[in-house]
N, C-alpha and C positions, 0 to 999 in steps of 0.2 A: 776231299769232301770240305767246304767252308761252312763254317757257322754263320746262320742267319737268324735273326731275332724271328720270334712269333710273330704274327701279323697283328695281334692286339698290343704288343709291346710297340710296334712303330706308331701305332694311331693314337696313343696317349694324348689327353688333352694337355694344353699349355697352361701355366698359371696366368691369370688374368692380369696380374699386376705387372708381370714380364711383357704381356701384349700391349698394354697399355702404355709402358714406358718406351717401348719401340715405336709405336704408333705418335705419341707426342715428340718424340724426337724426330721423326721425318716430317711431321706437321711444322713444327717450329724450329728446329734446328738447334734446339736444347734439350738438356734432360731434366727431366721431372724433378730430379733431386735439386738442381741448381734453384728453381723457383722456391723449394720447400726451404732450402737453407736462408735463403733471403727474407721469405716470410717469417721464419723463426728469429732471425737476427735482426730484424727490421727496426727495433727500437735502439739498437746498437748502432745501424749504420746511419738514421737520419736523425737520432736524437728522441728522447721521451715525447716531447710536445709535439714534434709533427709526426712521429709514429700513431698518434691518436687521431690525426687529421687526414692520413693518407694510407694508401693501401697499394703494395705490390701486386698485380693479377696474373701475369705471365710474361715469358720472354719470348720475342719471336725474332729471327735474323739478328741475333745480337743485342736487340734493343730491350730495356726491361720497361714495361707498360705498368703505369701507377695510376692509379684514382685519386683524387685529391677531393676534398670537400667543398672547396668553393675557388674562386678565381684568383683570391689573393694567396693561397697556399700552393695553388698549381704554380703562380709564377716564383713563389720563393724557392719550390723545389728545382724550377728549370735555374734560377741563379745560382743554385749548389749542384749544377748536373756533376760539375768536375769532381768536385768533393763527396758526393755521393756514388759515382763509378769508381773512385780511387778506395771507397770505404768496403764495396762489395769484393774488390780484389782479394782483399785478405781474408775473405769467407768463402770464397769460390777458388776450386783449384785447378777445374777442367775448363771453366766457361771465361771467355773476354766479353764482358758487356763493353759496346762502343756508344750508346747514345740512351737516352730516357725518350718517353712518349708519355706525356701527362694527359689526361682527361679529367673531366669535372663530373662528379657524382656524389650524390648523398651517401656518407658511408655511415 
């Protein structure tokens, strides 16, 4: 005779954060931990002045999406793309970002 769990043990609910992590990874191709790390380290990655005028929003297909407060700041971020991507490498262990996507929006 083999042991089988009770039906109520099999149908226990899953934790919401685990389900959201799984869903976000499937939709964006990256883990939510990666964008959380970037958000927390943003002032170190781009510098204090630029961090006040920009905001990382999400990662999709290895591309970091950033909002900038105006066109001049967006251009500055685009000029510093290689530097920003290099700075993110030291903070992300499992993700490799390949590009930036900058949009203009009031912050």
